[in-house]
C-alpha positions in Angstrom: -0.3 0.1 0.8 1.0 3.5 -0.7 0.8 7.5 0.9 -1.5 8.4 -1.4 -4.2 5.2 -0.9 -4.1 6.4 3.1 -2.5 10.9 3.1 -5.5 13.8 3.5 -5.6 15.0 0.9 -7.3 18.9 1.8 -4.9 19.9 4.1 -4.7 23.2 6.0 -2.1 25.3 5.8 0.1 28.7 6.8 2.2 31.2 5.4 5.0 31.2 6.6 4.2 35.0 6.6 0.9 34.7 9.4 1.3 34.7 13.4 1.3 32.5 15.7 -2.0 33.2 16.6 -4.0 31.8 14.1 -1.8 28.9 13.9 -3.4 27.9 16.8 -6.4 29.0 15.7 -6.3 27.3 13.0 -5.2 24.0 14.6 -8.1 24.2 17.3 -10.9 24.5 14.9 -9.1 21.9 12.4 -9.0 19.5 15.5 -4.9 19.5 13.8 -1.2 19.6 15.3 0.4 19.9 11.9 0.0 22.7 10.1 2.0 23.0 6.6 3.5 26.4 5.4 3.0 26.5 2.7 3.6 29.3 -0.1 2.2 29.3 -3.5 0.8 24.8 -3.3 4.8 25.0 -2.7 6.0 24.1 1.3 8.5 25.7 3.0 8.2 24.5 6.0 5.9 22.7 8.8 4.7 24.6 12.0 3.5 22.0 14.4 1.4 22.4 18.0 4.7 21.6 20.0 6.6 24.5 18.0 3.9 27.2 18.9 4.3 25.7 22.6 7.9 25.8 22.6 7.8 29.7 21.3 6.8 30.4 24.5 9.4 29.1 26.6 12.4 31.0 27.5 15.1 31.6 29.4 17.0 34.4 30.9 19.9 33.2 31.6 19.1 34.2 35.5 18.1 37.8 34.1 14.8 39.5 36.3 13.6 40.6 33.0 10.6 38.8 32.2 10.3 39.4 28.4 6.5 40.2 27.2 5.2 37.8 24.0 2.4 38.3 21.7 1.4 35.1 19.9 -0.4 38.0 17.6 2.6 39.5 16.3 4.8 36.7 16.5 5.5 35.0 13.1 5.4 31.2 11.7 8.0 31.8 9.9 10.5 31.9 12.9 9.4 29.1 14.3 8.4 27.0 11.7 11.0 23.7 10.9 12.4 24.2 7.8 12.3 21.8 5.4 11.1 19.0 6.9 10.6 15.4 5.7 8.4 14.7 3.7 7.5 11.5 1.6 5.7 11.0 -2.6 2.5 9.9 -2.9 3.9 6.8 -4.2 6.4 5.8 -1.4 5.2 2.5 1.0 3.4 3.3 3.4 6.2 1.2 5.5 9.0 3.4 4.7 6.9 5.8 5.7 5.6 5.0 8.8 9.4 4.1 9.3 10.3 8.1 8.7 7.9 9.0 11.5 9.6 6.4 14.4 12.5 7.0 14.5 12.6 10.7 13.9 10.1 11.1 16.3 7.7 13.0 13.9 3.4 13.0 14.1 2.8 13.7 10.6 4.2 13.3 6.6 3.9 16.0 4.6 3.3 14.7 1.0 5.0 16.4 -1.6 5.0 15.8 -5.8 7.3 17.6 -7.6 7.1 20.9 -5.5 3.6 21.0 -5.3 1.8 20.2 -1.2 -0.8 16.3 -2.6 -2.0 16.7 0.4 -0.3 14.8 4.4 -0.1 11.6 6.5 0.0 11.1 10.1 0.0 9.0 13.1 -3.9 8.2 13.3 -3.9 7.6 9.7 -2.3 4.9 9.6 -2.9 3.5 13.0 -6.6 4.0 10.9 -5.1 1.3 8.9 -4.0 -1.2 11.1 -7.5 -1.1 12.6 -8.6 -2.1 9.1 -6.3 -3.9 8.2 -7.3 -5.9 11.6 -10.8 -5.7 11.3 -11.4 -4.3 14.4 -14.0 -2.3 13.5 -15.7 -4.0 11.0 -16.7 -8.0 11.3 -14.2 -9.9 9.2 -11.6 -12.9 9.4 -8.9 -12.8 8.6 -5.9 -15.2 7.4 -1.9 -15.0 7.5 -0.2 -16.6 5.1 3.8 -17.2 4.2 4.6 -16.8 0.6 7.3 -16.8 -1.2 7.9 -13.0 -2.9 6.8 -14.4 -7.0 3.7 -12.7 -7.6 2.0 -16.0 -8.7 2.3 -16.7 -5.3 -0.2 -14.1 -4.5 -2.7 -15.2 -7.5 -2.3 -18.1 -6.3 -3.6 -18.0 -3.4 -6.5 -14.6 -4.0 -7.8 -17.4 -6.7 -7.8 -19.8 -4.0 -10.0 -17.5 -1.7 -12.4 -16.3 -4.2 -13.0 -20.3 -4.9 -13.9 -20.3 -1.9 -16.6 -18.2 -1.4 -15.0 -15.1 0.2 -14.6 -11.4 -1.2 -10.9 -9.8 0.1 -11.6 -6.6 2.3 -7.9 -5.8 1.9 -4.5 -7.2 1.8 -1.7 -6.6 4.1 1.9 -6.9 3.8 5.0 -7.8 6.3 9.4 -9.4 5.5 8.9 -12.7 7.3 11.4 -12.6 9.6 12.0 -16.2 10.1 12.7 -16.6 5.8 13.7 -12.9 4.4 12.5 -14.6 0.7 9.2 -14.3 2.3 7.1 -12.8 3.4 3.6 -12.9 5.3 -0.1 -11.7 3.7 -2.2 -10.3 6.2 -5.8 -11.5 3.7 -9.2 -9.4 5.8 -12.4 -10.9 4.4 -15.7 -11.4 4.8 -17.2 -13.3 8.4 -16.4 -16.8 7.8 -15.1 -20.4 9.6 -12.0 -20.7 7.8 -10.7 -23.6 8.5 -11.5 -25.2 5.7 -10.4 -22.7 3.2 -6.5 -23.0 5.7 -7.6 -26.5 4.6 -7.5 -25.9 1.1 -4.5 -23.0 1.3 -2.2 -25.5 3.2 -3.3 -28.8 0.6 -1.6 -26.4 -2.3 1.4 -25.8 0.3 1.1 -22.7 1.7 1.6 -22.1 5.3 -1.0 -20.4 6.9 1.2 -18.4 9.9 -2.3 -17.5 11.7 -6.3 -17.8 11.0 -9.2 -15.5 12.5 -13.0 -16.4 12.4 
C-alpha cells in the first residue's frame, strides 16, 4: 500500500508571514497538531503544536527581566521547521511509518514535484492498522506465508475467491525467519476459516494465523 491511498488530501495550511495566534486558532478549529507552511502551494516548512508551545519557553539566563510575548505579533516563519521530512504519493506506507518512528514526528507532508498534495499522520496509519485488523468491521483474517513471486499471491487470491469469499484488504510484511518470503494478511468477509486453511495448505502454502 502506498501513501496516496491513505493520506489526507484536503490539507489545512498556513503562510510563513502569518502569526502564531492564527496558527494556533487553525489547529484548535480543525483539531489538528500540524500545519504545513506553504507559498503558492509549494512547501516551505511545517509548524506544530509543540513548536508554538516552545515559542513561549524562554531562557532568561538568570535575568529578572520578564519578556512579554504576543502571539499576534510572532511570525510562523520564526518558529516553523524548515525543510521538513517529506514523502512522495507513491512512497510505501511502511517506509513512511518508519520515517515517522525514526524521527519521532507526528506527520509527513506529501509532495509531488514541489507541490504539496497531502499529509499523512500517525492517526492515518493507526486507522489503516485498525482497518487491516478488522477491529471495527466484522471480518475474518488469514495470514499466509509465501514467496515473493507474484504468482503465489495470485494463486492464494484465486483459492480464496473460489472458496466464495471476498477479499476486503491485504496487508504485507517481511517474514523474520526467511528473508525470501513475506507474510500476507488477507482480511475477508466474516467466515469460518478452517476449510479455507485446509485448501491453502493443500496447495502448498503455510498459514501462519487464522482468525474467524
